[in-house]
N, C-alpha and C positions, 0 to 999 in steps of 0.2 A: 086450617092447615097452611094456608098462604102465610099467615102470621107466624106460624112455627118454622116455616122455611126461611122467612127473612130474619128472623132472631138466629137461626144456625148460621146463616151467611155472615150476619153482622158479627158474630162470634168468631167465626174463621178470619175475616177481614182484620179484626181487631187483635187477633193472635198473630197474624202475619207482620202488622205493623208494630207489634210490641216486641215481637222477636228481634233479637240482636242478629244482624247479618253475620253470616259465616266469615271469620277472618280469612283473607286470601292468604295463599302459601307465602311463606319467606321468600322475598326476592333474590335472585342470585347476585353475589357480589363479584366484582373482579378480583380474581387470584393476583397475589404480588407478581409482577413479572420478573423472570430471571433471565440475564443477558449473559452471553459469553464475553471474555475480556475483549478489549479493543484489539484488533488485529494491527499490529505494527508492521510497516514496510520500510525497507532500506532502499534508497536510490543512490546509487554510488557513481560519482561523476568520473570522467577522464581526465588524466593528467600525467601519464607516463609513470616516471620514478616518483612522483609525488603521491601516487596510488597507495603507497605504504601507510599513508595517514589513515586510510580507510581501516587498518588492522587496529589502529589506536582507538578509533571511534567505536568499533565493535567491541573491543576489550572493555572500555569504560561502560558502555551501555550494559553489557551482560553483567559486570561487576555490581552493578546497580539494580538487577533484578528485571531490566528491559530486554526482553527476548524477541527480537524481530521474526515475524512470521513467514514473511516473503522478501525477496530481495532480487532488485534489477541492477544491472551494471552497464556502464558505457566504457569502452576501451579498458583502461587499467583497471576500472571499476567492476568490469565483467570478469577479470582474472581473480580478484579477490571474492566477488560476489559467487563465483562458481565454486571455489573451494569452500566458502563458507555454507553454501547451500548443501554441499555434499556431506556435511556432518562435522566438519572441523570447528572447534571453538576458537576464540580469540588466541589463546595460547599456542595452539598448534598452527594457526596461521603465522604467528610470530615466529614460530620455529622454522616454519617453511621459508619465511622471508629472509631470515638470517642464514639460512643454509643455500640460497639461491645464487647460483653462479650464472653470470649473464650469458656465458657460452652455452649454456643449456636451453637458451630461449632465442638464440640469435643464430640465423643462418644466413650468410651474405650471399647474394644472387644478383650480379651485375647485369645490366642491358635486358631486364624482363619487367619493367614497370615499376621497380622498387629497389631498395638496397637490400631488404631483407624479405625473404621468402615467408617466414611466418609458420612453416611447416612444424619447426621445432618447438615453438610455442603451443601449437595444437597439440602435439604428442606430450608435452610437459604437463599440460591440464588435464589431459585424458588419464595420464599415468597416475597423477596424484589423486584423482576422484575415482580410481579403480575401473576406468573405461566404462562408467556408467552413462546412461543416457539422460536427459532432462527428466524424463518421467520417472526414473529411479532415484533421483536425488532426494535428499531428507526434506527439504524445504522447497516450495515453488520458486523457480528462478527465471528470469529473463536477460538475455543478452540484446543489446540494441546496435544495429548496423545500419549503414546506409547503401541502398541500392544504386548502384553507378550509372545504370542505364537512365534512371529518370529522378534520382535524388529521394526516392521514397523511404520513408522511415521504416525499418523492417525489424520486428520483435521476434527472436527466436525462442520458442518455448519447447520445442520438441526435437529430438534427433540427437545428433552428435554434438556434445557440449564443447569439446575443444575446438572443434571446426566453427562453432558459432562465436565462441571467443576470440579465435584468429580472426575472424571477419570483423567482429566489434572493435578490434585493436589495431587494424592495418590502416595505420595512418597514411595518406595518400603522399606518394613520393618517397616514402620511407619503407613501407611494406608494399608486396605486390597485393594487388586487388585478389580476393578470394572467390574463385568460381564454385558456386553451389546452385545446382540445377541448370536453368537457363540463364541465371543472371550472375553477375560479379558484385561484390560487396567490399566497402571500405569503412573506415572508423565510423563508429556511431556519433561521436561528437560533432560531426559535419551537421546533423540535423537535430541531436538531442544529447547536449553536453552533459546533462544530469538527468537521467531517466525517470522523472517524477511521474509521468503519465503511465510508463510501462509498470511501475511498481502498484499504481492505482488499478491497472487492469488486472493485476494479479489477484485483487480482492482486497488490498490494503485499506483500513479505516482511516489510518493516521500514518501520513509518510513523512519519514525523516530523510532529507536530502544532504548529501555531503558533497559540497562543492569546492574542488581541488583546483580549478582552472586558474590560468595565469590572468593576472590583473594588470591592467595600464597603471603604472606607479607614479604617473605625473611628471616624468622625467623623458625626454625625447632628444635624439640626435637627428634632425632633419637631413644632415649631410649623408647619412648611412643608409645606402639602398637596401641592404639586407635587414637593417635594424627597422627601417619603415614597413617593410613588408611583414616582419615578424609582429611588430606592433599593431598594424591593421588587421591581420588574423585575429590577434587577442582581443581587439575591440569588437570586431564582428562576433566572435564567439560569446562575449559578455552580453552583446545585445540580444543574441539568439538565446543564450541560457536564462536570461532574466524572465522571459515570458513563461517559460515552463516551471521555474523555481518558485514563481509567485504562486502556482497551484500546490506546492508543498505545505504541509502543516508545520514544518520546522526546518530550518536551513542550519547547518553546522558548516563553518568555514575554517579548516585548520589553517595556521599560519605558514604556509608552504610556498609562499610566493617567491621566496628565495632560493628555492630548491630547482635545479635545472632539470629539464625533461629526461635527460640521460644520466643524472647524477644518482647512480644506484648506490654509491658511498654514503649516501645521506639518508639511507633507509631508516636507521634508528632514530635519528631527528625527526623524520616525517611521522613515525609512529608515535613519538612523544607529543608532537604537535596535534595530532589526531586525539590523543588522550586529553590533552589540556582543553581542546575546543570543545569536545563532548562533555568534559566536566563542567564547563562554564555553562553548557546549554541545559544541563540536567534539571534545574528548578524549572525552567520554562517548559521542558518536555514533561514533567511529572504533572504540572498544572494543567497544561493544555489536554493531556490524555485523561486527566481526571474530570474536566469539564466536558470533554466529549463523551465520557461514559454517563455523566449526569444527565446530558441532554438526550442521549440515547434512552436512558431510563425513564425519563419524563415522557418521551413520545410514546414508549412501549406502554406506560401506565395509561395515557390518554387513548391509545388505541384498545386497550383492554378494558378501559371504562366505557367506551363507545360500543364494544361488543357486549358487554353486559347490560347496557341500556337497551340495546336492540333486542337481547334475549327477553329482558323483562317485559318489553312491550309486546312481543310476540305472544308470551305466556299469558299476559293480561287480556289480550284480544281474544285468545282461544278460551279463557275462563269466562270472559263476558258473553260470548257467542252461545254458551251453554245456558245462560240465564235469559231465556226467550219466552218462557211461558208467563201467563198473565199473573199467576202468583210469585213466580220467580222475579217478575220485573218489580213487584212490590218490596221484595227482600233483596235487590241486587246489591252487590258489594259497592261501597262508596265510589271506588273508582271506575266502576262501569255506568254509573248513572248519567254521564254526559255523553255516552255513545248514542 
């Protein structure tokens, strides 16, 4: 009887060893990741009448299929940015620019901290955007101003758009400071000449900065007190703006250095200069956006592969944990034999 039992046991063991292990289930593979398009942001800098160049830049970008998703503006850039964020395309912006009468945005007020009050500018912007608040604009928009009490950069993204634009555009000594709540605000160019960081804070993946600020042209008249003051302010603005511009993905600089801050008669030239500068920058913009999207796709694939590997390992451990009986251990899946 003992001999019969031994024969039976041997037969079972031989059968177990001879049987092929059950093939483990197919391992999950990472699905091909799908990504939204790169979110392009515009950072429109200050420069008074030079700000018409922003319209030319937008016009050229749109004509070549580049649609900014968010926009931030300082001073003149906040005016164009607000209208663009309201839903106007580049051609509508150009039409408004050509129809603009300086008297519609200039309200003289002597002995009040500035030559211009700025209330007309506020009303002008609100009228053109249909009196909508920030929250009801077509695109996310930010207007950057400077808090006069402590020099703090302030980014307006809620409430009265025209009032925020007025604050962002209130050049010290020219416009009155704008009272909002408990504080007073002046031109955003004092702290953020080109609001790259504000555009990034709105969620932009790729920031195109448009710099229309005045540049020191290498010619100076040391005997001119006013000229020295203006040049010193220009140099300070250049140094301040350079740090933030370095954080942009692309910087466009229209050739508007020869247009005066109050030279509204040159609006057509400014728009054309914006178009030219944007046209020249297009190959680089396309290449950089494509490279960024490729990088994001590679990162997404890497993350998906890592997640799939974790899932495969969890499933393997669960499967191997079930193969604990003495007979199961003889027939364990190959990937379970090292556990």
